[in-house]
C-alpha positions as CSV (number, residue, x, y, z in Angstrom):
1,M,7.1,0.4,-44.9
2,N,10.2,-1.2,-43.3
3,F,8.0,-4.4,-42.2
4,L,6.6,-4.7,-45.8
5,D,10.1,-4.4,-47.2
6,C,11.3,-7.0,-44.8
7,V,8.6,-9.5,-45.8
8,R,9.5,-8.9,-49.6
9,T,13.3,-9.3,-49.0
10,R,13.5,-11.5,-45.9
11,K,15.8,-9.0,-44.3
12,Q,15.6,-8.3,-40.6
13,P,13.4,-5.3,-39.6
14,S,14.7,-2.2,-38.0
15,A,13.2,-3.1,-34.6
16,P,13.1,-6.4,-33.2
17,A,9.7,-7.9,-32.9
18,Q,9.9,-8.2,-28.9
19,Q,10.9,-4.6,-28.6
20,V,8.0,-3.6,-30.6
21,H,5.6,-5.8,-28.6
22,S,6.9,-4.3,-25.4
23,T,6.2,-0.8,-26.8
24,C,2.8,-1.5,-28.0
25,A,2.0,-3.3,-24.5
26,L,2.5,0.0,-22.8
27,V,-0.2,1.6,-24.9
28,H,-2.5,-1.4,-24.3
29,L,-1.9,-1.3,-20.4
30,G,-2.5,2.6,-20.4
31,E,-5.9,2.0,-22.0
32,A,-6.6,-0.9,-19.9
33,A,-6.0,1.1,-16.7
34,Y,-8.1,4.0,-18.0
35,R,-11.1,1.5,-18.8
36,A,-10.7,-0.2,-15.4
37,G,-10.7,3.1,-13.7
38,G,-7.5,2.7,-11.6
39,V,-4.0,1.8,-11.3
40,L,-3.1,-1.9,-12.5
41,E,-0.2,-4.0,-11.6
42,F,1.0,-6.0,-14.5
43,D,3.2,-9.2,-14.4
44,P,5.4,-9.2,-17.5
45,E,6.2,-12.7,-17.1
46,S,2.6,-13.9,-17.6
47,E,1.5,-10.8,-19.3
48,T,-1.5,-10.6,-17.0
49,I,-2.9,-7.9,-14.7
50,T,-2.4,-9.2,-11.1
51,N,-4.3,-6.9,-8.8
52,Y,-7.7,-6.7,-10.9
53,S,-8.4,-9.9,-12.6
54,D,-11.3,-8.6,-14.5
55,A,-9.1,-6.2,-16.3
56,N,-7.3,-8.9,-18.1
57,R,-10.3,-9.0,-20.6
58,F,-9.0,-5.8,-21.8
59,L,-5.7,-7.2,-23.1
60,T,-7.3,-9.4,-25.6
61,K,-10.5,-9.5,-27.8
62,E,-13.1,-12.1,-29.0
63,Y,-12.0,-13.7,-32.3
64,R,-14.5,-14.6,-35.1
65,E,-14.5,-18.1,-36.3
66,P,-12.2,-19.6,-37.9
67,W,-9.8,-17.2,-36.3
68,S,-8.1,-17.8,-32.9
69,L,-5.1,-16.9,-30.9
């Protein structure tokens, strides 16, 4: 609700976007480690998995046209 209120009013959200991104990233990394079947090393600067490059595919998805990232 806070996000939608901020879109409507242009006020700042209760949590900064970078903080929310970092929090969600932990959940995604946990799922990637589970799906890869082991411990993953993550580089926060490049936001990539360094010890198992194939697991980087778990950090994104295939987008349908015309959407892209």
